[in-house]
Every structure is written in structure tokens, then in C-alpha cells.
C-alpha positions as CSV (number, residue, x, y, z in Angstrom):
1,M,8.2,22.8,47.3
2,R,7.5,23.5,43.6
3,N,10.6,25.7,43.6
4,Q,12.6,22.8,45.1
5,V,11.3,20.5,42.4
6,L,12.3,23.0,39.7
7,E,15.8,23.4,41.1
8,M,16.3,19.6,41.4
9,A,15.2,19.0,37.8
10,V,17.3,21.9,36.4
11,K,20.5,20.6,38.1
12,A,19.9,17.1,36.9
13,G,18.7,18.1,33.4
14,A,16.0,15.5,34.0
15,G,12.7,14.9,35.7
16,H,9.0,15.6,35.0
17,I,8.3,19.1,36.3
18,A,4.8,19.8,35.0
19,P,3.3,16.4,36.1
20,S,4.9,17.0,39.6
21,F,3.4,20.5,39.8
22,S,-0.1,19.2,39.2
23,C,0.0,16.7,42.1
24,I,2.1,18.4,44.8
25,D,-0.8,20.0,46.6
26,I,-2.4,16.5,46.9
27,L,0.9,15.2,48.4
28,V,1.0,18.1,50.8
29,A,-2.6,17.5,51.9
30,L,-1.9,13.8,52.5
31,Y,1.4,14.1,54.3
32,Y,0.9,17.3,56.3
33,G,-2.9,17.4,56.8
34,G,-3.1,14.7,59.4
35,V,-4.3,12.1,56.9
36,L,-1.5,9.5,56.6
37,R,-0.5,7.7,59.7
38,L,3.2,7.2,59.3
39,G,6.5,8.7,60.4
40,S,10.2,8.9,59.4
41,K,11.4,7.5,62.8
42,N,9.8,4.2,62.1
43,P,9.2,4.0,58.3
44,K,8.4,0.3,58.4
45,W,5.9,0.5,61.3
46,V,3.6,-2.4,60.6
47,N,0.4,-0.4,61.1
48,R,1.4,2.6,59.0
49,D,-0.8,3.8,56.2
50,R,0.6,3.0,52.8
51,F,0.9,5.6,50.0
52,I,1.8,4.5,46.5
53,L,2.7,7.0,43.8
54,S,1.4,5.1,40.8
55,K,2.3,8.0,38.5
56,G,5.9,7.4,39.4
57,H,7.3,9.9,36.9
58,A,6.2,12.6,39.5
59,A,8.7,11.1,42.0
60,V,10.7,14.3,42.3
61,A,7.6,15.8,44.1
62,L,7.4,12.9,46.5
63,Y,11.1,13.1,47.2
64,V,10.8,16.7,48.3
65,V,8.0,15.8,50.8
66,L,9.8,12.7,52.2
67,A,13.1,14.6,52.7
68,D,11.3,17.5,54.4
69,L,9.7,15.0,56.8
70,G,13.0,13.4,57.6
71,F,12.9,10.1,55.7
72,F,16.3,10.9,54.2
73,P,18.5,14.0,54.3
74,V,17.3,17.2,52.5
75,S,20.9,17.6,51.2
76,E,20.4,14.4,49.1
77,L,17.7,16.1,47.0
78,M,20.2,17.8,44.8
79,T,21.7,14.5,43.7
80,F,18.4,13.7,42.0
81,A,18.8,11.7,38.7
82,Q,22.6,11.9,38.8
83,N,25.2,9.1,38.8
84,G,25.4,7.3,42.1
85,S,22.2,8.7,43.5
86,R,19.4,6.5,44.8
87,L,16.8,9.2,43.8
88,G,16.0,8.1,40.3
89,A,13.5,9.8,37.9
90,H,10.9,7.2,38.9
91,A,10.2,6.1,42.5
92,E,11.9,2.9,43.8
93,D,11.1,1.1,47.0
94,T,14.8,1.2,48.1
95,I,14.2,4.8,49.1
96,P,12.9,5.3,52.7
97,G,9.2,6.2,52.7
98,V,8.6,4.8,49.2
99,E,6.3,1.7,49.3
100,A,6.6,0.5,45.8
101,S,8.7,0.9,42.6
102,T,6.4,2.7,40.1
103,G,6.4,4.5,36.8
104,S,5.3,1.6,34.6
105,L,1.9,3.0,34.4
106,G,-1.2,1.0,35.3
107,H,0.4,-1.1,38.1
108,G,0.0,1.1,41.2
109,L,-3.7,0.4,41.8
110,S,-3.2,-3.3,41.6
111,I,-0.4,-3.2,44.1
112,A,-2.5,-1.0,46.4
113,A,-5.5,-3.3,46.1
114,G,-3.3,-6.3,47.1
115,I,-2.0,-4.4,50.1
116,A,-5.5,-3.3,51.2
117,L,-6.8,-6.9,50.9
118,S,-3.8,-8.1,53.0
119,A,-4.8,-5.6,55.7
120,K,-8.3,-6.9,55.7
121,M,-7.2,-10.6,55.9
122,D,-4.8,-9.8,58.7
123,K,-7.4,-7.6,60.5
124,K,-5.1,-4.6,60.4
125,K,-6.5,-1.0,60.5
126,Y,-4.1,0.7,58.1
127,R,-5.3,2.2,54.9
128,C,-3.8,2.3,51.4
129,F,-3.7,5.5,49.3
130,V,-2.7,5.4,45.7
131,L,-2.2,8.4,43.3
132,L,-2.9,7.8,39.7
133,G,-2.4,9.9,36.6
134,D,-5.4,10.6,34.5
135,G,-3.6,9.5,31.4
136,E,-2.8,6.3,33.3
137,S,-6.5,5.6,33.3
138,H,-6.2,4.5,29.7
139,E,-4.5,1.3,31.0
140,G,-6.8,-1.7,31.2
141,S,-5.0,-3.0,34.3
142,V,-6.4,0.1,36.2
143,W,-10.0,-1.2,35.5
144,E,-9.1,-4.8,36.4
145,A,-7.9,-3.6,39.8
146,A,-11.0,-1.4,40.2
147,M,-13.2,-4.4,39.7
148,F,-11.1,-6.5,42.1
149,A,-11.2,-3.8,44.8
150,A,-15.0,-3.3,44.6
151,Y,-15.6,-7.1,44.6
152,H,-13.6,-7.5,47.8
153,R,-15.2,-4.4,49.4
154,L,-11.8,-2.8,50.1
155,N,-13.1,0.3,52.0
156,N,-9.6,0.8,53.3
157,L,-8.4,1.7,49.8
158,I,-8.5,5.3,48.6
159,A,-7.5,6.1,45.0
160,I,-6.8,9.6,43.9
161,V,-6.8,10.6,40.2
162,D,-4.7,13.6,39.3
163,Y,-7.0,14.8,36.6
164,N,-5.3,17.6,34.6
165,G,-6.6,16.6,31.2
166,L,-3.2,16.0,29.6
167,S,-1.0,13.0,29.0
168,A,2.6,13.0,27.8
169,T,2.0,14.7,24.5
170,D,-1.6,16.0,24.1
171,F,-5.0,16.7,25.5
172,F,-7.3,13.6,25.8
173,K,-10.0,15.3,23.8
174,N,-7.6,15.1,20.8
175,Y,-7.0,11.4,20.8
176,L,-8.7,9.3,23.6
177,E,-11.2,10.9,25.9
178,I,-11.7,9.4,29.4
179,E,-15.0,11.0,30.2
180,P,-17.4,10.3,31.8
181,L,-14.8,9.4,34.4
182,K,-17.0,9.8,37.5
183,K,-19.7,7.5,36.1
184,K,-17.1,4.9,35.0
185,W,-15.8,4.6,38.6
186,E,-19.3,4.5,40.0
187,A,-20.2,1.7,37.5
188,F,-17.2,-0.3,38.8
189,G,-18.6,-0.1,42.3
190,W,-16.6,2.7,43.8
191,E,-17.7,5.7,45.9
192,V,-16.6,8.8,43.9
193,V,-15.9,12.4,45.0
194,V,-14.8,15.2,42.7
195,V,-12.7,17.9,44.2
196,E,-10.6,20.9,43.3
197,G,-7.1,19.3,43.4
198,H,-5.3,22.5,44.4
199,S,-7.6,23.3,47.4
200,F,-6.4,21.9,50.7
201,K,-9.8,22.6,52.2
202,E,-11.6,20.4,49.6
203,L,-8.9,17.7,49.7
204,L,-8.9,17.4,53.5
205,R,-12.6,17.5,53.7
206,V,-12.7,14.3,51.8
207,F,-9.6,12.6,53.2
208,N,-10.6,13.2,56.8
209,N,-14.3,12.4,56.4
210,Q,-15.2,9.4,58.5
211,H,-18.2,8.7,56.3
212,F,-15.9,7.1,53.7
213,C,-14.3,4.9,56.3
214,S,-17.7,3.5,57.2
215,S,-18.7,2.8,53.6
216,D,-18.3,-0.7,52.3
217,N,-16.9,0.5,49.0
218,P,-13.4,1.7,48.0
219,L,-13.2,5.5,47.4
220,V,-11.8,7.3,44.5
221,V,-11.1,11.1,44.7
222,I,-11.1,12.7,41.3
223,A,-8.9,15.8,41.8
224,L,-9.2,18.4,39.2
225,T,-5.8,19.9,38.6
226,T,-3.7,22.1,36.3
227,K,-0.6,20.5,34.7
228,G,2.3,22.8,35.3
229,K,0.5,24.6,38.1
230,G,2.4,27.6,39.4
231,V,4.3,28.6,36.2
232,S,2.3,30.4,33.7
233,F,3.9,29.2,30.5
234,M,3.8,25.6,31.7
235,E,0.2,25.5,32.7
236,N,-2.0,23.4,30.4
237,N,0.8,23.3,27.8
238,P,1.5,19.8,26.5
239,I,5.2,20.4,25.6
240,W,6.2,20.7,29.2
241,H,5.6,17.1,30.2
242,Y,9.3,16.3,29.6
243,R,11.0,19.7,29.1
244,I,13.3,21.5,31.5
245,P,13.3,25.3,31.3
246,V,16.5,27.1,30.5
247,G,17.6,30.7,30.1
248,E,14.8,33.3,30.3
249,E,12.2,30.5,30.8
250,L,14.0,29.4,33.9
251,E,14.2,32.9,35.3
252,I,10.5,33.5,34.7
253,A,9.7,30.2,36.4
254,R,11.8,31.1,39.5
255,R,10.3,34.5,39.8
256,E,6.7,33.2,39.5
257,L,7.3,30.4,42.1
258,L,9.0,32.6,44.6
259,S,6.4,35.4,44.2
260,D,3.8,32.7,44.9
261,K,5.1,32.1,48.4
């Protein structure tokens, strides 16, 4: 799937490769690990679990998953970010399987909290999952939504923070640290678990743990990840938030991703 993301971005000359690589294992765990209750045959099923990609710039990774699961044709992937394509650089809710238009950072958790509250009011059993970027955690609206969710005891809401330590241009430690992140979420009334974000075993242990469903508090999973995971020269390198590899860089990336299969 990382290789597919790479090829889509290269053809389009656009897309956020490194941020997609850091979260794609999380998406695979959610969609293939028996966590999300949904399906491409009935994408608007009223009792489906909802997933919101708040870090909408990683849409290319979500597209790969949704196409593989049959929400739209796999052949459409290579139209990503090109004229006439519905697969834009940020996720939009006109695409089958995409619950909300995102990419304006700081909004996804608010949307997810509203959906989770709606489920509670309607006595529905579906859950709402939302994937946030760690740089997104600088947004005040994230913490307003966190307060709201805890106050309303939205234990059907699961937030996941893709914690790779980098935003668009630099490491947090160089301009605005977000630590102690676990203690901050706990102070806002959330149950908090820290996991290795590239370990399916750890991710699924938390996502499939019934203890968290019986808790009265919303859950946040802080997933420790590596930005650019899978390509050596992209990993933990701030310049690769926007860049697309060319020439020798592209050949190295292809070799490393294919050898990783």
C-alpha cells in the first residue's frame, strides 16, 4: 500500500507521501483488523462505524484502502489529484467511504464528537473513530472538542493521534512542544493508551479491547510513528512533508518499498 501511495503521488506530482506513510499501518489495522463495522456494498448503512481522517492531507493513504475494499474502482487511484478526478489531495465526503471533508486541521475531532453524541441520543451502537495528526494538536479546537467529548461521556468515540514528532516543516521540539501529551489528554477526562503505531499487534490489542467500550470515558490512542516510514531518506526528515521523489530518489524509494514486502 505504501508503494501504491508513492506511485499515485509521483504520477500526480502532488500529495503528502511522508505523512501518509506514518499512518497507513493504523488505517490497515482499523479496516482489515475486524475493528470497523462497515462495508462497500452498503456504504451508508445507518449502523456502520464512522471513520474520520482529520489529518486530511493523508487522503492518498485512505484512498488506497477504500479502493482495495471496493468502495470505488482500483483503476481510479491513478487519477489522484489530476484534472477531472474526484480524488483530491484532501479527503472529501463526495467519495464513497469518506465520512467528512477534512484537511483544514483541527476540525475532525469536533465532527466526530458530534456524530458520537448523535449516536448516543438516537440510542445507536455505532462508534466513531478519528485520526488526528500530532501537529494538528496545536489547534485549540482540538481541545475544545476534547472537553466536549469528556463532558458528554462519549465512550463511543475513539481518537487516534499519529504521533511522529514532526509537523509540516520542523520537529516540535524546535518551535512548539506538545508534551506531556498523555497527561494533557488525561487532564481533559479521556482514557489514554500509548502504542507503537507500526505494530498491528499493539494497535489491535487496544482497538479490540472490550474494556474501553465499557468505560464511561472517550478513548485516545497515542500511536508512536515514524514520518516517512518505509523509505530510509524520508524517515524523520522534515523536508519530505510536501516533496515528491524524482530520479535516483524515486528508484531508491521503489526498491526499499518493494523489498519490504
